[in-house]
VOPAGU-2260 file (C-alpha; in pm, 1 decimal, decimal comma):
REM VOPAGU-2260
SITE   aa  ch    i         X         Y         Z
SITE  UNK   A    0    2716,1    9844,7    3848,1
SITE  UNK   A    1    3051,3    9697,7    3952,2
SITE  UNK   A    2    2879,4    9474,2    4208,4
SITE  UNK   A    3    2658,1    9321,5    3937,1
SITE  UNK   A    4    2961,1    9268,1    3714,9
SITE  UNK   A    5    3147,2    9092,7    3997,8
SITE  UNK   A    6    2848,0    8866,6    4065,0
SITE  UNK   A    7    2833,5    8770,7    3695,5
SITE  UNK   A    8    3205,7    8691,1    3697,9
SITE  UNK   A    9    3158,9    8472,7    4010,0
SITE  UNK   A   10    2865,9    8284,9    3845,1
SITE  UNK   A   11    3066,4    8224,4    3528,7
SITE  UNK   A   12    3360,5    8108,0    3735,7
SITE  UNK   A   13    3141,2    7861,1    3926,8
SITE  UNK   A   14    2987,2    7730,1    3604,3
SITE  UNK   A   15    3334,5    7685,8    3458,5
SITE  UNK   A   16    3450,4    7496,1    3765,7
SITE  UNK   A   17    3139,9    7272,0    3753,9
SITE  UNK   A   18    3195,8    7188,5    3386,3
SITE  UNK   A   19    3563,1    7121,1    3454,2
SITE  UNK   A   20    3469,3    6892,6    3743,7
SITE  UNK   A   21    3227,3    6697,8    3524,6
SITE  UNK   A   22    3492,2    6647,0    3256,6
SITE  UNK   A   23    3744,6    6540,9    3520,1
SITE  UNK   A   24    3498,1    6286,5    3661,2
SITE  UNK   A   25    3436,9    6144,4    3311,8
SITE  UNK   A   26    3813,2    6115,2    3252,7
SITE  UNK   A   27    3860,2    5951,7    3593,0
SITE  UNK   A   28    3585,7    5696,5    3521,8
SITE  UNK   A   29    3739,1    5611,3    3183,7
SITE  UNK   A   30    4080,1    5552,8    3339,4
SITE  UNK   A   31    3925,6    5355,7    3626,5
SITE  UNK   A   32    3767,5    5126,6    3366,6
SITE  UNK   A   33    4096,0    5101,6    3176,3
SITE  UNK   A   34    4293,9    5015,4    3489,6
SITE  UNK   A   35    4029,4    4762,3    3592,5
SITE  UNK   A   36    4046,6    4589,5    3253,9
SITE  UNK   A   37    4425,6    4592,3    3277,6
SITE  UNK   A   38    4401,0    4435,6    3621,9
SITE  UNK   A   39    4152,2    4170,1    3500,7
SITE  UNK   A   40    4306,8    4131,4    3156,4
SITE  UNK   A   41    4322,0    3751,3    3173,5
SITE  UNK   A   42    3949,5    3718,6    3252,3
SITE  UNK   A   43    3851,9    3983,2    2992,5
SITE  UNK   A   44    4071,4    3821,3    2724,5
SITE  UNK   A   45    3930,7    3476,7    2804,5
SITE  UNK   A   46    3571,0    3603,3    2775,7
SITE  UNK   A   47    3654,3    3783,0    2450,2
SITE  UNK   A   48    3812,4    3472,8    2296,3
SITE  UNK   A   49    3522,0    3258,4    2416,5
SITE  UNK   A   50    3273,8    3502,1    2255,8
SITE  UNK   A   51    3461,1    3507,0    1924,6
SITE  UNK   A   52    3491,0    3125,9    1917,7
SITE  UNK   A   53    3124,5    3070,7    1998,5
SITE  UNK   A   54    3024,9    3341,1    1746,6
SITE  UNK   A   55    3227,1    3177,0    1469,0
SITE  UNK   A   56    3061,0    2844,2    1549,6
SITE  UNK   A   57    2711,7    2997,0    1538,3
SITE  UNK   A   58    2792,4    3185,6    1214,6
SITE  UNK   A   59    2934,4    2870,4    1057,8
SITE  UNK   A   60    2606,8    2792,8     882,4
SITE  UNK   A   61    2481,4    3118,7     727,7
SITE  UNK   A   62    2129,6    3160,1     594,3
SITE  UNK   A   63    2079,1    3218,3     222,7
SITE  UNK   A   64    1778,3    3376,0      54,9
SITE  UNK   A   65    1662,6    3283,8    -296,0
SITE  UNK   A   66    1391,5    3495,8    -459,1
SITE  UNK   A   67    1189,5    3403,9    -767,4
SITE  UNK   A   68     964,7    3676,7    -908,3
SITE  UNK   A   69     688,9    3504,6   -1107,8
SITE  UNK   A   70     387,0    3592,0   -1321,5
SITE  UNK   A   71      91,6    3351,5   -1286,6
SITE  UNK   A   72     -65,1    3332,4   -1633,7
SITE  UNK   A   73    -416,2    3228,4   -1742,7
SITE  UNK   A   74    -571,1    3304,2   -1403,1
SITE  UNK   A   75    -347,1    3054,6   -1223,0
SITE  UNK   A   76    -297,9    3270,5    -911,0
SITE  UNK   A   77    -483,7    3040,9    -670,6
SITE  UNK   A   78    -315,7    2738,8    -827,7
SITE  UNK   A   79      28,5    2898,0    -773,6
SITE  UNK   A   80     -37,8    2971,4    -405,0
SITE  UNK   A   81    -174,1    2621,1    -353,3
SITE  UNK   A   82     135,1    2460,4    -509,5
SITE  UNK   A   83     382,0    2669,2    -304,8
SITE  UNK   A   84     187,6    2597,5      15,9
SITE  UNK   A   85     197,0    2226,6     -66,2
SITE  UNK   A   86     576,4    2238,3    -105,2
SITE  UNK   A   87     600,0    2420,7     229,4
SITE  UNK   A   88     384,0    2152,0     393,7
SITE  UNK   A   89     589,0    1867,6     244,9
SITE  UNK   A   90     907,1    2042,3     360,9
SITE  UNK   A   91     768,8    2067,9     713,0
SITE  UNK   A   92     691,7    1694,6     702,2
SITE  UNK   A   93    1041,8    1626,3     557,8
SITE  UNK   A   94     879,3    1418,1     284,0
SITE  UNK   A   95    1192,0    1299,0     101,5
SITE  UNK   A   96     993,1    1086,4    -145,7
SITE  UNK   A   97     792,2    1389,1    -261,2
SITE  UNK   A   98    1100,1    1602,8    -319,4
SITE  UNK   A   99    1289,7    1321,4    -487,5
SITE  UNK   A  100     995,6    1282,6    -727,9
SITE  UNK   A  101    1014,3    1650,7    -829,0
SITE  UNK   A  102    1394,4    1644,1    -863,4
SITE  UNK   A  103    1527,4    1775,5    -529,2
SITE  UNK   A  104    1759,2    1525,6    -360,5
SITE  UNK   A  105    1890,6    1738,5     -70,7
SITE  UNK   A  106    1626,6    1883,3     162,2
SITE  UNK   A  107    1846,8    1881,8     473,7
SITE  UNK   A  108    1963,3    2235,2     392,7
SITE  UNK   A  109    1630,0    2348,0     243,1
SITE  UNK   A  110    1481,5    2548,7     531,3
SITE  UNK   A  111    1160,4    2714,5     410,6
SITE  UNK   A  112     953,2    2837,7     117,8
SITE  UNK   A  113     667,4    3087,8     101,0
SITE  UNK   A  114     505,2    3323,5    -146,5
SITE  UNK   A  115     405,8    3688,8    -117,1
SITE  UNK   A  116     237,6    3925,2    -363,0
SITE  UNK   A  117     436,7    4219,5    -491,9
SITE  UNK   A  118     219,1    4526,3    -438,4
SITE  UNK   A  119      81,2    4605,5    -782,0
SITE  UNK   A  120    -253,5    4772,9    -731,4
SITE  UNK   A  121    -203,7    4994,1   -1038,8
SITE  UNK   A  122    -125,9    4696,0   -1263,2
SITE  UNK   A  123    -425,6    4520,1   -1110,2
SITE  UNK   A  124    -655,6    4811,4   -1202,7
SITE  UNK   A  125    -496,0    4861,7   -1546,1
SITE  UNK   A  126    -505,6    4495,2   -1649,0
SITE  UNK   A  127    -727,0    4350,9   -1926,4
SITE  UNK   A  128   -1014,9    4337,1   -1677,1
SITE  UNK   A  129    -946,8    4692,8   -1565,2
SITE  UNK   A  130   -1313,4    4796,4   -1555,7
SITE  UNK   A  131   -1417,0    4500,3   -1339,7
SITE  UNK   A  132   -1109,9    4531,5   -1115,4
SITE  UNK   A  133   -1159,3    4905,9   -1067,9
SITE  UNK   A  134   -1524,0    4860,0    -976,9
SITE  UNK   A  135   -1424,1    4580,5    -737,8
SITE  UNK   A  136   -1171,1    4804,4    -555,7
SITE  UNK   A  137   -1414,8    5094,8    -557,0
SITE  UNK   A  138   -1693,6    4882,1    -409,4
SITE  UNK   A  139   -1472,9    4740,3    -133,7
SITE  UNK   A  140   -1328,8    5083,2     -50,8
SITE  UNK   A  141   -1676,3    5210,6      36,4
SITE  UNK   A  142   -1694,6    4977,5     336,5
SITE  UNK   A  143   -1335,5    4973,5     458,8
SITE  UNK   A  144    -982,8    5110,8     470,8
SITE  UNK   A  145    -827,0    5120,9     121,9
SITE  UNK   A  146    -485,0    5027,6     265,1
SITE  UNK   A  147    -628,3    4711,7     419,4
SITE  UNK   A  148    -805,6    4628,2      95,2
SITE  UNK   A  149    -481,4    4660,7    -105,0
SITE  UNK   A  150    -310,5    4421,7     137,0
SITE  UNK   A  151    -611,4    4192,8     164,3
SITE  UNK   A  152    -533,7    3833,5      73,6
SITE  UNK   A  153    -820,0    3807,3    -175,9
SITE  UNK   A  154    -703,9    4120,9    -359,4
SITE  UNK   A  155    -326,7    4074,3    -342,5
SITE  UNK   A  156    -338,0    3716,9    -473,4
SITE  UNK   A  157    -455,6    3858,9    -807,1
SITE  UNK   A  158    -164,6    4100,3    -848,5
SITE  UNK   A  159      54,8    4072,7   -1156,7
SITE  UNK   A  160     383,0    3981,6    -982,3
SITE  UNK   A  161     452,3    3748,7    -689,1
SITE  UNK   A  162     772,3    3666,5    -501,3
SITE  UNK   A  163     858,2    3309,8    -401,2
SITE  UNK   A  164    1096,3    3326,3    -103,5
SITE  UNK   A  165    1324,3    3028,0     -41,8
SITE  UNK   A  166    1556,8    3005,2     261,1
SITE  UNK   A  167    1848,1    2760,8     263,8
SITE  UNK   A  168    2146,7    2682,8     484,1
SITE  UNK   A  169    2389,4    2625,8     196,7
SITE  UNK   A  170    2429,9    2787,7    -143,9
SITE  UNK   A  171    2233,3    2566,1    -383,3
SITE  UNK   A  172    2298,5    2550,9    -754,6
SITE  UNK   A  173    2006,7    2661,3    -970,0
SITE  UNK   A  174    1963,9    2316,6   -1126,2
SITE  UNK   A  175    1941,6    2149,2    -783,4
SITE  UNK   A  176    1662,7    2358,6    -631,7
SITE  UNK   A  177    1516,2    2645,3    -835,1
SITE  UNK   A  178    1470,8    2465,0   -1166,5
SITE  UNK   A  179    1294,0    2159,5   -1012,0
SITE  UNK   A  180    1053,1    2390,3    -826,1
SITE  UNK   A  181     974,5    2592,1   -1141,2
SITE  UNK   A  182     927,9    2270,8   -1337,9
SITE  UNK   A  183     691,4    2137,2   -1070,2
SITE  UNK   A  184     482,7    2455,0   -1089,2
SITE  UNK   A  185     418,0    2388,0   -1460,7
SITE  UNK   A  186     275,1    2039,1   -1399,6
SITE  UNK   A  187     -99,0    2091,0   -1443,9
SITE  UNK   A  188    -312,3    1944,5   -1723,2
SITE  UNK   A  189    -589,0    2202,7   -1694,2
SITE  UNK   A  190    -367,4    2510,8   -1727,5
SITE  UNK   A  191    -154,3    2338,6   -1992,8
SITE  UNK   A  192    -467,9    2307,8   -2209,8
SITE  UNK   A  193    -568,9    2662,7   -2122,7
SITE  UNK   A  194    -220,3    2782,2   -2222,7
SITE  UNK   A  195    -265,3    2641,0   -2575,0
SITE  UNK   A  196    -602,3    2817,0   -2609,1
SITE  UNK   A  197    -454,3    3150,5   -2495,5
SITE  UNK   A  198    -156,6    3116,7   -2730,4
SITE  UNK   A  199    -383,7    3028,6   -3024,4
SITE  UNK   A  200    -619,7    3319,7   -2948,3
SITE  UNK   A  201    -324,2    3555,5   -2921,0
SITE  UNK   A  202    -192,5    3460,5   -3265,8
SITE  UNK   A  203    -539,1    3498,8   -3418,2
SITE  UNK   A  204    -589,8    3836,5   -3250,2
SITE  UNK   A  205    -254,0    3971,3   -3371,4
SITE  UNK   A  206    -327,2    3850,9   -3725,5
SITE  UNK   A  207    -674,9    4008,5   -3721,7
SITE  UNK   A  208    -537,4    4337,3   -3587,0
SITE  UNK   A  209    -269,7    4348,3   -3857,1
SITE  UNK   A  210    -535,4    4289,4   -4123,6
SITE  UNK   A  211    -751,3    4571,7   -3983,1
SITE  UNK   A  212    -449,6    4805,0   -3968,8
SITE  UNK   A  213    -370,4    4723,6   -4330,5
SITE  UNK   A  214    -731,2    4792,8   -4432,0
SITE  UNK   A  215    -736,9    5123,5   -4242,1
SITE  UNK   A  216    -411,4    5227,3   -4413,3
SITE  UNK   A  217    -565,0    5151,6   -4752,2
SITE  UNK   A  218    -886,3    5345,4   -4671,4
SITE  UNK   A  219    -687,9    5647,3   -4551,3
SITE  UNK   A  220    -467,1    5633,5   -4859,6
SITE  UNK   A  221    -767,2    5620,1   -5095,7
SITE  UNK   A  222    -948,0    5905,4   -4921,2
SITE  UNK   A  223    -644,8    6132,3   -4912,9
SITE  UNK   A  224    -561,3    6062,7   -5279,0
SITE  UNK   A  225    -919,2    6132,2   -5390,9
SITE  UNK   A  226    -954,2    6460,1   -5201,5
SITE  UNK   A  227    -604,8    6606,4   -5210,5
SITE  UNK   A  228    -691,6    6820,0   -5510,1
SITE  UNK   A  229    -985,4    6977,8   -5325,2
SITE  UNK   A  230    -769,1    7107,3   -5043,0
SITE  UNK   A  231    -872,6    6825,2   -4814,8
SITE  UNK   A  232    -702,7    6775,3   -4472,7
SITE  UNK   A  233    -736,7    6478,5   -4237,4
SITE  UNK   A  234    -851,7    6693,6   -3946,3
SITE  UNK   A  235   -1153,7    6806,5   -4153,4
SITE  UNK   A  236   -1294,0    6457,1   -4171,7
SITE  UNK   A  237   -1409,4    6315,7   -3837,9
SITE  UNK   A  238   -1458,8    5964,3   -3977,5
SITE  UNK   A  239   -1100,1    5959,1   -4098,2
SITE  UNK   A  240    -976,7    6078,7   -3759,1
SITE  UNK   A  241   -1165,4    5794,9   -3594,0
SITE  UNK   A  242   -1001,9    5546,8   -3831,3
SITE  UNK   A  243    -655,4    5677,1   -3743,9
SITE  UNK   A  244    -740,9    5661,9   -3373,8
SITE  UNK   A  245    -859,0    5302,8   -3418,5
SITE  UNK   A  246    -531,7    5216,6   -3593,3
SITE  UNK   A  247    -336,0    5356,0   -3296,3
SITE  UNK   A  248    -543,5    5144,2   -3057,4
SITE  UNK   A  249    -484,5    4829,1   -3262,3
SITE  UNK   A  250    -110,9    4899,8   -3284,6
SITE  UNK   A  251     -89,3    4950,5   -2907,2
SITE  UNK   A  252    -288,6    4630,9   -2851,0
SITE  UNK   A  253     -49,3    4433,0   -3070,9
SITE  UNK   A  254     244,0    4570,1   -2874,1
SITE  UNK   A  255      86,0    4443,6   -2549,8
SITE  UNK   A  256       9,4    4108,5   -2714,0
SITE  UNK   A  257     375,4    4076,6   -2816,6
SITE  UNK   A  258     470,2    4106,7   -2446,9
SITE  UNK   A  259     208,6    3846,6   -2354,6
SITE  UNK   A  260     351,7    3613,5   -2619,2
SITE  UNK   A  261     682,8    3615,1   -2431,7
SITE  UNK   A  262     507,5    3548,3   -2099,9
SITE  UNK   A  263     275,4    3275,0   -2228,3
SITE  UNK   A  264     555,0    3024,3   -2290,0
SITE  UNK   A  265     507,8    2911,3   -1926,4
SITE  UNK   A  266     206,3    2875,2   -1699,3
SITE  UNK   A  267     405,7    3025,8   -1411,4
SITE  UNK   A  268     652,2    3258,8   -1581,3
SITE  UNK   A  269     972,5    3339,0   -1392,1
SITE  UNK   A  270    1051,4    3706,0   -1446,1
SITE  UNK   A  271    1359,2    3734,1   -1223,9
SITE  UNK   A  272    1565,7    3492,7   -1012,5
SITE  UNK   A  273    1806,2    3597,1    -734,2
SITE  UNK   A  274    2021,8    3314,2    -601,9
SITE  UNK   A  275    2206,2    3260,9    -274,0
SITE  UNK   A  276    2178,7    3605,6    -120,2
SITE  UNK   A  277    2339,6    3583,0     223,0
SITE  UNK   A  278    2093,4    3688,6     489,4
SITE  UNK   A  279    2255,4    3960,2     702,7
SITE  UNK   A  280    1934,2    4086,6     860,6
SITE  UNK   A  281    1909,4    4097,6    1238,0
SITE  UNK   A  282    2178,4    3890,9    1413,8
SITE  UNK   A  283    2255,5    3666,9    1114,4
SITE  UNK   A  284    2631,2    3631,1    1054,0
SITE  UNK   A  285    2710,4    3887,2    1327,3
SITE  UNK   A  286    2749,9    3664,7    1634,0
SITE  UNK   A  287    3131,2    3665,8    1613,3
SITE  UNK   A  288    3116,2    4042,3    1676,7
SITE  UNK   A  289    2822,3    4053,0    1918,4
SITE  UNK   A  290    2911,3    3771,5    2161,0
SITE  UNK   A  291    3260,7    3890,4    2268,5
SITE  UNK   A  292    3129,6    4241,0    2336,3
SITE  UNK   A  293    2827,1    4095,9    2517,1
SITE  UNK   A  294    3035,1    3864,9    2740,0
SITE  UNK   A  295    3281,4    4138,4    2838,3
SITE  UNK   A  296    2999,6    4388,9    2898,9
SITE  UNK   A  297    2811,0    4141,5    3120,7
SITE  UNK   A  298    3128,3    4076,0    3320,4
SITE  UNK   A  299    3190,1    4449,5    3374,5
SITE  UNK   A  300    2825,8    4511,4    3459,2
SITE  UNK   A  301    2821,0    4218,3    3700,7
SITE  UNK   A  302    3138,5    4336,1    3875,0
SITE  UNK   A  303    3001,7    4691,2    3907,6
SITE  UNK   A  304    2674,2    4559,4    4050,7
SITE  UNK   A  305    2862,2    4340,3    4299,4
SITE  UNK   A  306    3071,7    4634,7    4417,8
SITE  UNK   A  307    2763,2    4857,4    4447,1
SITE  UNK   A  308    2585,4    4581,4    4639,8
SITE  UNK   A  309    2871,0    4554,7    4893,7
SITE  UNK   A  310    2873,9    4932,8    4944,5
SITE  UNK   A  311    2498,1    4946,3    4997,1
SITE  UNK   A  312    2514,3    4652,5    5237,3
SITE  UNK   A  313    2781,9    4828,3    5444,8
SITE  UNK   A  314    2571,7    5145,8    5444,7
SITE  UNK   A  315    2268,0    4960,4    5579,8
SITE  UNK   A  316    2468,7    4771,4    5842,0
SITE  UNK   A  317    2631,2    5091,7    5972,6
């Protein structure tokens, strides 16, 4: 029994010594690195300053992101994508005459423009053409992955919201970049005529719905007044319940039409605009921190490799 206890004490003692030795080696390595840096402080400081200076130079021109969330009205989705792609093409060609014509004088700091749909499959299904859209999604889902269908270009172009992404080198004022682009997107004779038709139809539909609601109110009032004395209740008359249900539908429809009235003032309606958001993704605006650490680390790694190489060369020669 005592022998087993002594063996356990010896094992624990050896484990303790091993752990202590590991910690001591770690401490020794840390101090070796510290003393080496102290010894090579001029080189390390020079590399650090060089990294900071070069990083500041590279970060001198930050990237800015400008996002315009838009609603393409009157079925103008394909038109919207075509217009944005045309701007991107003209920007790639550096067509100054084109941009001057639409009101943008400085394209030197205008880096890129693209458009992406904002995932809105539920709005797509619940739109005015909800039955057709639902059947379309259902039909396509039978032959493929629903996730791929949602992201499919043909489907996503018809979503309710879309994001126009604009990258610039400097912070533009809204009047110098965003407003000319939005104005250019409205320049279409066909959709301008279609806009007037939609607006006229909307007014007529709201007026007709209000008239029907007024007539339903009068019918309900007459029926309830005529049958109140006989202990009549609305729930006992199915026709009356249907009228009330129809009134609710018309009221809800007018509420949706009121929202459309706000949106229909433009062919491509801007819902939200975010200006001059500094791009800090990836390595953007971080080079002043990354380069000094990188230069010093490469120097230390190179020195360690050189020392290890000399030791291995001596070992082989001996």
